[in-house]
Structure formats: C-alpha cells, structure tokens
C-alpha positions as YAML, in Angstrom:
chain: A
units: angstrom
residues:
- id: 1
  name: MET
  ca: [58.22, 98.58, 68.48]
- id: 2
  name: ASP
  ca: [61.61, 97.52, 66.85]
- id: 3
  name: GLY
  ca: [63.11, 100.95, 67.53]
- id: 4
  name: ARG
  ca: [61.99, 100.49, 71.36]
- id: 5
  name: PHE
  ca: [63.62, 96.93, 71.56]
- id: 6
  name: SER
  ca: [66.76, 98.32, 69.97]
- id: 7
  name: SER
  ca: [67.33, 101.32, 72.40]
- id: 8
  name: LEU
  ca: [66.28, 98.87, 75.11]
- id: 9
  name: SER
  ca: [68.84, 96.02, 73.72]
- id: 10
  name: LYS
  ca: [71.48, 98.73, 73.70]
- id: 11
  name: LEU
  ca: [70.95, 99.82, 77.26]
- id: 12
  name: VAL
  ca: [71.09, 96.55, 78.71]
- id: 13
  name: HIS
  ca: [74.37, 95.75, 76.91]
- id: 14
  name: PHE
  ca: [75.66, 98.90, 78.08]
- id: 15
  name: SER
  ca: [74.82, 98.23, 81.60]
- id: 16
  name: ILE
  ca: [76.21, 94.82, 81.78]
- id: 17
  name: ALA
  ca: [79.51, 96.26, 80.31]
- id: 18
  name: PHE
  ca: [79.24, 99.22, 83.04]
- id: 19
  name: LEU
  ca: [78.78, 96.18, 85.93]
- id: 20
  name: LEU
  ca: [81.67, 94.27, 84.56]
- id: 21
  name: ALA
  ca: [83.99, 97.26, 84.33]
- id: 22
  name: CYS
  ca: [83.03, 98.24, 88.07]
- id: 23
  name: ALA
  ca: [83.79, 94.53, 89.28]
- id: 24
  name: PHE
  ca: [87.24, 94.63, 87.67]
- id: 25
  name: CYS
  ca: [87.82, 97.82, 89.50]
- id: 26
  name: SER
  ca: [87.37, 96.44, 92.62]
- id: 27
  name: LEU
  ca: [89.48, 93.47, 92.43]
- id: 28
  name: PRO
  ca: [93.16, 93.90, 94.15]
- id: 29
  name: ALA
  ca: [96.08, 95.13, 91.75]
- id: 30
  name: PHE
  ca: [98.46, 92.06, 91.36]
- id: 31
  name: PRO
  ca: [102.15, 93.24, 91.27]
- id: 32
  name: ASN
  ca: [103.47, 92.80, 87.77]
- id: 33
  name: ALA
  ca: [105.19, 89.71, 87.03]
- id: 34
  name: PRO
  ca: [108.92, 90.46, 87.90]
- id: 35
  name: THR
  ca: [111.97, 90.88, 85.63]
- id: 36
  name: GLY
  ca: [115.17, 89.63, 85.96]
- id: 37
  name: VAL
  ca: [114.24, 87.03, 88.73]
- id: 38
  name: THR
  ca: [115.90, 83.42, 88.04]
- id: 39
  name: ASP
  ca: [116.31, 80.25, 89.75]
- id: 40
  name: LEU
  ca: [119.91, 78.84, 90.32]
- id: 41
  name: ALA
  ca: [119.77, 77.01, 86.78]
- id: 42
  name: GLY
  ca: [119.30, 80.42, 84.97]
- id: 43
  name: ASN
  ca: [115.26, 79.76, 84.32]
- id: 44
  name: SER
  ca: [112.97, 82.95, 84.53]
- id: 45
  name: VAL
  ca: [110.80, 82.36, 87.83]
- id: 46
  name: ASP
  ca: [107.77, 84.60, 89.08]
- id: 47
  name: PRO
  ca: [107.20, 83.19, 92.82]
- id: 48
  name: PHE
  ca: [103.88, 84.40, 92.87]
- id: 49
  name: GLN
  ca: [102.92, 81.80, 90.21]
- id: 50
  name: LEU
  ca: [105.00, 79.37, 91.88]
- id: 51
  name: ALA
  ca: [103.42, 80.03, 95.40]
- id: 52
  name: ALA
  ca: [99.97, 79.04, 93.72]
- id: 53
  name: GLY
  ca: [97.59, 81.53, 95.57]
- id: 54
  name: LYS
  ca: [99.49, 80.93, 98.88]
- id: 55
  name: VAL
  ca: [100.99, 83.53, 101.17]
- id: 56
  name: VAL
  ca: [104.58, 84.54, 99.78]
- id: 57
  name: VAL
  ca: [107.22, 85.30, 102.17]
- id: 58
  name: LEU
  ca: [110.61, 86.61, 100.57]
- id: 59
  name: ILE
  ca: [113.84, 86.72, 102.60]
- id: 60
  name: PHE
  ca: [116.63, 89.32, 101.19]
- id: 61
  name: VAL
  ca: [120.01, 87.98, 101.88]
- id: 62
  name: ARG
  ca: [123.47, 87.89, 100.35]
- id: 63
  name: THR
  ca: [126.29, 85.51, 101.55]
- id: 64
  name: ASP
  ca: [128.79, 87.83, 102.70]
- id: 65
  name: CYS
  ca: [126.08, 89.72, 105.15]
- id: 66
  name: PRO
  ca: [126.83, 87.90, 109.03]
- id: 67
  name: VAL
  ca: [123.67, 89.43, 110.21]
- id: 68
  name: SER
  ca: [121.99, 87.29, 107.19]
- id: 69
  name: ASN
  ca: [123.74, 84.08, 107.99]
- id: 70
  name: ARG
  ca: [122.82, 84.47, 112.16]
- id: 71
  name: TYR
  ca: [119.21, 84.09, 110.84]
- id: 72
  name: ALA
  ca: [119.57, 80.91, 109.11]
- id: 73
  name: PRO
  ca: [117.86, 78.88, 111.89]
- id: 74
  name: GLU
  ca: [115.13, 81.10, 112.57]
- id: 75
  name: ILE
  ca: [114.35, 81.48, 108.71]
- id: 76
  name: GLN
  ca: [114.40, 77.82, 108.52]
- id: 77
  name: ARG
  ca: [112.39, 77.30, 111.76]
- id: 78
  name: LEU
  ca: [109.70, 79.42, 110.52]
- id: 79
  name: SER
  ca: [109.89, 77.99, 106.65]
- id: 80
  name: SER
  ca: [108.78, 74.69, 108.61]
- id: 81
  name: ALA
  ca: [106.31, 75.85, 111.19]
- id: 82
  name: TYR
  ca: [104.15, 77.42, 107.85]
- id: 83
  name: SER
  ca: [104.72, 74.77, 105.17]
- id: 84
  name: GLY
  ca: [101.77, 74.04, 103.30]
- id: 85
  name: LYS
  ca: [100.60, 77.79, 104.39]
- id: 86
  name: ALA
  ca: [103.02, 80.26, 103.02]
- id: 87
  name: GLN
  ca: [105.76, 79.82, 100.57]
- id: 88
  name: PHE
  ca: [109.34, 81.02, 101.05]
- id: 89
  name: PHE
  ca: [111.78, 82.27, 98.89]
- id: 90
  name: LEU
  ca: [115.44, 83.39, 99.53]
- id: 91
  name: VAL
  ca: [115.96, 86.22, 97.55]
- id: 92
  name: TYR
  ca: [119.88, 86.82, 96.79]
- id: 93
  name: ILE
  ca: [120.33, 90.09, 95.89]
- id: 94
  name: ASP
  ca: [124.01, 90.75, 94.54]
- id: 95
  name: LYS
  ca: [124.33, 90.33, 90.94]
- id: 96
  name: LYS
  ca: [127.90, 89.18, 91.38]
- id: 97
  name: GLU
  ca: [127.20, 86.12, 93.57]
- id: 98
  name: THR
  ca: [127.39, 83.07, 91.08]
- id: 99
  name: ALA
  ca: [124.86, 80.11, 91.19]
- id: 100
  name: ASP
  ca: [127.56, 78.04, 92.35]
- id: 101
  name: ALA
  ca: [128.65, 80.29, 95.32]
- id: 102
  name: ILE
  ca: [124.87, 80.61, 96.37]
- id: 103
  name: ARG
  ca: [124.37, 76.56, 96.21]
- id: 104
  name: LYS
  ca: [127.35, 76.35, 98.54]
- id: 105
  name: HIS
  ca: [125.93, 78.99, 100.76]
- id: 106
  name: ASP
  ca: [122.77, 77.32, 100.96]
- id: 107
  name: GLN
  ca: [124.44, 74.05, 101.73]
- id: 108
  name: GLU
  ca: [126.93, 75.61, 104.27]
- id: 109
  name: TYR
  ca: [123.60, 76.95, 106.28]
- id: 110
  name: LYS
  ca: [121.39, 74.21, 105.88]
- id: 111
  name: TYR
  ca: [119.08, 75.84, 103.44]
- id: 112
  name: ASN
  ca: [115.98, 73.93, 101.59]
- id: 113
  name: LEU
  ca: [113.77, 76.78, 100.59]
- id: 114
  name: VAL
  ca: [113.93, 77.89, 96.79]
- id: 115
  name: ALA
  ca: [116.68, 80.29, 96.11]
- id: 116
  name: LEU
  ca: [116.52, 82.94, 93.61]
- id: 117
  name: ARG
  ca: [118.54, 85.50, 92.21]
- id: 118
  name: ASP
  ca: [117.13, 89.28, 91.69]
- id: 119
  name: LEU
  ca: [119.11, 90.52, 89.15]
- id: 120
  name: GLN
  ca: [117.34, 93.57, 88.32]
- id: 121
  name: HIS
  ca: [115.95, 94.25, 91.83]
- id: 122
  name: SER
  ca: [112.29, 93.86, 90.53]
- id: 123
  name: LEU
  ca: [111.47, 92.01, 94.05]
- id: 124
  name: VAL
  ca: [113.48, 94.55, 96.05]
- id: 125
  name: LYS
  ca: [111.40, 97.46, 94.39]
- id: 126
  name: GLN
  ca: [108.26, 95.40, 94.64]
- id: 127
  name: SER
  ca: [108.80, 94.49, 98.47]
- id: 128
  name: ASN
  ca: [110.48, 98.21, 99.60]
- id: 129
  name: ALA
  ca: [113.41, 96.15, 100.71]
- id: 130
  name: GLN
  ca: [116.68, 98.02, 101.63]
- id: 131
  name: ILE
  ca: [118.53, 95.57, 104.13]
- id: 132
  name: THR
  ca: [119.58, 92.14, 104.23]
- id: 133
  name: PRO
  ca: [118.32, 90.31, 105.98]
- id: 134
  name: GLU
  ca: [114.61, 91.54, 105.39]
- id: 135
  name: ALA
  ca: [111.53, 90.00, 104.88]
- id: 136
  name: ALA
  ca: [108.36, 91.30, 102.61]
- id: 137
  name: VAL
  ca: [105.15, 88.95, 103.16]
- id: 138
  name: PHE
  ca: [102.17, 89.32, 100.55]
- id: 139
  name: ASP
  ca: [98.96, 87.96, 101.17]
- id: 140
  name: ALA
  ca: [97.12, 85.06, 98.95]
- id: 141
  name: THR
  ca: [95.73, 88.25, 96.62]
- id: 142
  name: ARG
  ca: [99.41, 89.17, 96.15]
- id: 143
  name: ARG
  ca: [99.15, 92.30, 98.66]
- id: 144
  name: LEU
  ca: [102.42, 93.57, 99.93]
- id: 145
  name: ILE
  ca: [101.20, 93.66, 104.10]
- id: 146
  name: TYR
  ca: [104.59, 93.65, 105.45]
- id: 147
  name: HIS
  ca: [108.28, 94.55, 104.97]
- id: 148
  name: GLY
  ca: [111.07, 94.88, 107.26]
- id: 149
  name: ARG
  ca: [113.09, 93.05, 110.18]
- id: 150
  name: ILE
  ca: [112.36, 89.52, 111.12]
- id: 151
  name: ASP
  ca: [112.36, 90.38, 114.89]
- id: 152
  name: ASN
  ca: [114.27, 92.58, 117.05]
- id: 153
  name: LEU
  ca: [117.48, 90.41, 117.82]
- id: 154
  name: TYR
  ca: [119.61, 92.90, 116.55]
- id: 155
  name: GLU
  ca: [119.58, 96.22, 118.31]
- id: 156
  name: ASP
  ca: [122.41, 97.44, 115.64]
- id: 157
  name: PHE
  ca: [124.77, 95.87, 113.39]
- id: 158
  name: SER
  ca: [127.18, 95.14, 116.12]
- id: 159
  name: HIS
  ca: [124.96, 94.42, 119.10]
- id: 160
  name: SER
  ca: [122.48, 91.85, 119.75]
- id: 161
  name: ARG
  ca: [120.43, 90.57, 122.42]
- id: 162
  name: LYS
  ca: [120.32, 87.17, 123.81]
- id: 163
  name: SER
  ca: [116.98, 86.40, 122.29]
- id: 164
  name: ALA
  ca: [114.55, 88.59, 120.47]
- id: 165
  name: SER
  ca: [111.07, 89.54, 122.22]
- id: 166
  name: THR
  ca: [109.31, 90.71, 119.47]
- id: 167
  name: HIS
  ca: [108.69, 88.45, 116.18]
- id: 168
  name: GLU
  ca: [107.62, 90.88, 113.28]
- id: 169
  name: LEU
  ca: [108.13, 88.75, 110.55]
- id: 170
  name: GLU
  ca: [105.85, 85.52, 112.11]
- id: 171
  name: ASP
  ca: [103.06, 87.96, 113.39]
- id: 172
  name: ALA
  ca: [103.01, 89.25, 109.86]
- id: 173
  name: ILE
  ca: [102.81, 85.52, 108.13]
- id: 174
  name: ARG
  ca: [99.89, 84.86, 110.82]
- id: 175
  name: SER
  ca: [98.32, 88.38, 109.79]
- id: 176
  name: ALA
  ca: [98.31, 87.24, 106.19]
- id: 177
  name: LEU
  ca: [96.63, 83.63, 107.10]
- id: 178
  name: SER
  ca: [94.07, 84.95, 109.18]
- id: 179
  name: GLY
  ca: [93.21, 88.37, 107.63]
- id: 180
  name: LYS
  ca: [93.60, 90.46, 110.77]
- id: 181
  name: PRO
  ca: [95.20, 93.50, 110.27]
- id: 182
  name: LEU
  ca: [98.92, 94.19, 111.65]
- id: 183
  name: THR
  ca: [99.46, 96.74, 114.13]
- id: 184
  name: SER
  ca: [102.73, 98.03, 111.66]
- id: 185
  name: ALA
  ca: [103.22, 97.37, 108.40]
- id: 186
  name: SER
  ca: [106.78, 97.95, 108.36]
- id: 187
  name: SER
  ca: [109.81, 97.86, 110.85]
- id: 188
  name: PRO
  ca: [113.50, 98.93, 110.30]
- id: 189
  name: ALA
  ca: [115.64, 95.96, 109.51]
- id: 190
  name: VAL
  ca: [119.38, 95.97, 110.64]
- id: 191
  name: GLY
  ca: [121.99, 94.21, 108.40]
- id: 192
  name: CYS
  ca: [123.84, 95.00, 105.27]
- id: 193
  name: TYR
  ca: [122.32, 97.56, 103.17]
- id: 194
  name: ILE
  ca: [121.28, 96.79, 99.62]
- id: 195
  name: SER
  ca: [122.23, 99.93, 97.96]
- id: 196
  name: ASP
  ca: [125.81, 99.11, 98.49]
- id: 197
  name: LEU
  ca: [125.29, 96.89, 95.77]
- id: 198
  name: GLU
  ca: [123.91, 99.24, 93.31]
...
C-alpha cells in the first residue's frame, strides 16, 4: 500500500512539474535587460521596466542628423496623441554626444520625451535599427512588432514629399494597442546610418 502511494505521489509531482515547465515554455520571450543604456544623469535604465507594461516606442536619433531633426514635430505629435497608452523614448546612439549636448538639442527642438543614451548599442541591436531616425515598437509583452521609418515623407536623403502619404509608425502603435497584425513588420528608413558611428 505504502509503495503504491509513494509511486502515485511521485507521478503526481512529476506531472505537476511537467505542466509547469510547459506553461513557462509557452510564455513570450522577453528581451534581455539592455546593457550600457543610461539616462542623461548617467544612471542605468531599462526602458521596458520604466514603461510598466505599456507599448514601448523607441525613436533612434542623433543631434547632427538633419532628417532626424525634421521629424521632431511629428515625434512630439505621436507622443502626445498616445500618451498614457505608449511610452516614447528618444534613443541617442552617438557615443560622442555628451549629456549636455543632448539636453541642448532636446531644448532646441522642444522635446519633452525621456532621452536615453545607448552607449553599447544594445537597444539598436534589439530593435534591428540601422538609420536615424528609425522607430521600433514593442508590444506590452516586449515583443518587437515593427522597426523602420516613421512615415514616407522622405524618398531619399535629399528629396522629401510635401507631406507623408503613409504612416508606418502610427500604424504600428495602433497594431500594438489593438493586437491586430501589421501588413509589414519593417520598412526601410531614410536618414543617417548608425554604422557610420561604429
């Protein structure tokens, strides 16, 4: 009797452990905490933790990129329109840009977003970013659902339309909030190459 009870007990424990393992296997894989990401005071920052379960929008910029700078009003508009639902971060990727230079840039372009420095390009890698300006959108489970241009305002570096006719970043934010799939998970961006800084 004791032997049968012991065998049954072991079987129950094994079954529970197996079910728990399967449950954890089905959970979405969260990106590792980024390394070398700081705020302008030099404190280590994980934007996914700061966002507290919201959609995360990373905008990769540099102070000397004219295309990035021209997008400042649109970035501000989107940040304001989705305030409370999505957390926006400006991600500065040039290691040579000082915190003071970034503060001056943010003031000049009237940015009120959280500014981060991606000193080891860990956010760049997680987002597959190649250009500034480029956006990356992560849903509430930290899954990258879109990376690429903000819209199609620029045909190439020196030619722009009078106004954009597609709005890829806003479409991606809406998709992340609604759970509806995007037509395309990436779109080539126009601007300044991040690889030029490496």
